[in-house]
N, C-alpha and C positions, 0 to 999 in steps of 0.2 A: 437491760441488765440490772437496773436499779429495782425493777418491779420483781424480778426473780429472787434477789437477795431477801427482799422485803417478805415475800411469801415464805421463803425457807425460815426465816426467823419466827414467823407466827406459827409455823408447823412444829419446829423444834420446841416452842414454848409450850405448846398444847400437849406435846408428847410427854414433856417434863412434868408438867402439873397433873396429868392424869396418871402417870406413872407414881407420883408422890402420894396420890390419893390411894393408889392400890396397896402400897407396902406401909402406908401409914407413917412415913418418915416426917411429914411435915407437922409440925408441933401445932400451929395455929389453925390448920385446916381442920373442918369439922369431920366427924367420923361418917364414913360413907360404907353403907353396907356391902357385904362381900357380894361380888359378881363375878361370873365366868368370863365376863368381857374383858377383865384384866388381865386374864390368863391368855386371852386369845390375842390382845394387843400385845402382850409381853412376848409371846412365842413368835409373832410375826413381825417384830418392831424391827428386826435387821433386814427385812424385806422392803421396809418402806423406801420408796423411789426417793432419789435426791436430785435427779436432773429435772431441769425445768420442762423439758419434753416430755416428761412423764406425769409431771404434776399438772401441767396445763394440757388439756385436750389438743389434737393437732390442729383442730379447726381455729382455737382460740390463738394458737401461735401463729398460724397463717395470716388470720387477720391482722394482728399486731404487726407482723413483719411487712405485709404489703403495704399497710397504710402509714408505716414509719420510714420505710427503706425503698421506695418505689424508684426505678431506675428508668429514667426517659430517654430513649435512644435518640441520638443527634441527628437531624434531618439537614443539616448543612453541608456534610461531606458528600462529595460525589460517588456514584456507585463504583466500586473497583471491578474492572472487568479482566484486564490481564491476559496473557503475560507481555504483550506488546505496549509500547508507549510512543508518544508523538515526540520527535526529536526537539522540538522547539519548546515543549513544556512538558516535562517528564511526570507531572503530576497527573496528565490525562492519560488514563489506561485504555487499553484496547483489546479486543478480542477477535479471532477469526470468525466472522458471523458464517460466510459461505463461500464455496468455490463455485465457479460455473464457466461455460464455454462463451467465446465471444466470436470474432470474425475468422473466418477461414484463413489460416496460415500455412498451408501446404495442400498442393494439388498435384495431378500427374505432370502438369507442364512448368512447374515453378512459378506460377504466378506471385506466389508470395514474396519470391525472392527478388522479382522485378520492383514490387512495391517497396520492399526494403531498400533496395539500391536508390531508388527515386527519393525515398525519405532523406537518405543519408546525403544525397547531393544538396537537396532543397533546405535541409535543418542543420547542415554542418555547423560545429561549433569548435570542434577538437581536431579535425584533420587537415594535413598540408595539402596545398595545392597539387603536387605530385599524386598524394594518395587519391584526391579527387579524379584525377585524369585516369588512374587505374580503374576506379569505379565506373567510369564512363565507358571504358572499352568492354568491361563485363556487361553492362547495360545494353551496348549496341549489340553484343553477339547473341543475347538471349532476349531482347526485347520483342521479337516477333512472336513470341509464344503468347504474348496478352491477347492476341486475337484470336487464339484458339480456345474454345470452351472445352472446359473438363471438369470432372467432380472433385469436390474438396476430399481430402482424405484426413485431416486433422484440423483442430480449431483451437484458437488462442485460448490459453488458460488464464482466468483472472480471479484472485482473492480479494474478497470484500471484507473489509475490517470495520466494526462498529465500535465507537470509542465513547468514554463517559462525559465527553462534552456534546452528546446527542448528534454528533455527525458520523458520516460513513467515508471510507477512503479506499480507492482501488488501486491494487497493484497489479500490473500486467506483465506476463512472461515473455512477451514478443512484441517489439517496438513500443515501449513505454512514450506515451505522449507528455506534453507539458501539464496536462491535468491529472496525470498519475502520481501514485507515490511509489517510493522504493523502501525496501525492508532491508536494513542492515542491522545484525546483532540486536534484533527485537525493537529497533527503534524504526519509527516511519518517517521518512523524509520527503517532502515534496519535492517536484523538479528543481526549482531554484535553490532549496537547501543541499540538496545531492550535489549539485552542479558547483556549488559554492565549495563545499567540504572535499569532494572526491574527484572532481575532473582535473585533468592536466590543463596548465597555461594555454590560452588561446594562440593559435599559430600566427605568424604574420608573414604576410597578408592573410586576413581571415577571409575566406572565399565561400560562396555557394553557387549553384547551378539551379537555372530553372527555366521556364517557357519551354517544356518538352513537347517534341514533334514526334509524331509515330510513323510506322510504314504507311504509305500511299497519301500521306497528308500533303495538302496543296502547297504547303509552306516551303517544302523540299524543292518541289518543281520550280516555283515561282524564285525562290533564291538564287537557283542554278542558273536559271535563265537570266535573271539580273546580272549575274558575274560574267556570264558569256556576252552580255550587250557590252558591259563595261570594257572587256577584253577588245571586242571589236572597234571601240571607239578610239582605243589607244594606239592601235596599230593595224595596218593592213594586213589580213590574213590571206594566206595562200589557199587555193582550192582544198589541198590536202589537209591543211589545218582545219579547214571549216568542216569537212567530211569527218574528221577524227573528232572534234569538239561535238559535232551533233551526235555521232555514234555513242561517244563516251557518256554523255549527257542523259540519252535515253536509256542506255544499259544501267547506269547509275541508278536512275529513279526507278526502274523497273526492279531492280534487285534488293533495293532498300528495304529490310524487314525490321530493322531496330527501333531503338528510342535514343534521341539525341536531345540535350538543352540547348536551346539558342542562346540564352543570355548567362553570363558570368557575373558575378556581383563580388567584389573584393573591397573590404573596408569601407562599403556602403557605396561604391562607385560601380555602375552598371556599364557593360560593354559587349560585344559581340563574342559568345564563347569561342575561344580560339580552336577547340575541338570540332566544333560544329563548322566554323568557318573551313578548316582544313578539309572536312568531309566534302563541302559543296566545292572548294577550289582544285583540290588535288587532281581530279580526273582531267580537268580542263588544262591545268599546267602541264600534265604529262604529255598532252597533245603539243602543246607550243615547245617542248623541248626535242622533239623529233626532228627539227629542222636544222 
């Protein structure tokens, strides 16, 4: 700004001095012969540019500007991705990098449903024991389909988020695991963060079911036979009871096509799963009631 004002003063002084020499108004200035340059200057003086952008060539202005007011971009700020953010640190922004297909989640025989029910029993953190028993009934009914091969008709949908902390996070739309993230109102929560903020209080007792046996599994036959032996040791059985028990056990093992959990864990204590125990013992006990 100082340089511009300085050049304006020089220019105006030169114009005034030259104008005085043309009209002879200066008493002390020496006489200058007439020249048509004075007319030319006088007639065009109103067109003399007063802005610094016209006085200085554009190249000069650019050099002055760039050398005096150069703006250096900051390299310390993280790249802004958006519109998503990490829930634990909202200064970390994220964008949806891509969506893709994962494991098969639906086929003609409902295999995906079987896997989902098993996971709900093994990983339970919110359901009551009564709710787990209902899941077991459903699993027993459809479990035999697991042995039937069939073609997949749909696959798991997965979103991959890339974040400004140079990390990526997955959101699954079917059976999210403990390594996956949840997206709520554009915020990405880890499994633990989501559970802490959104899950219901844990039921009491908190139970899980595990150690699954499948149709034709030898465990079913062996556990049935072990129960029969214990009954024989406790009381003397009649011939009709022995016949009934043998027939019931054989039919029971041959027709079993489902899936059952052998172990129940409640508040960290493992016991025989009552549902499995009833499955093994009930056919034998029915024979003993007939007498």
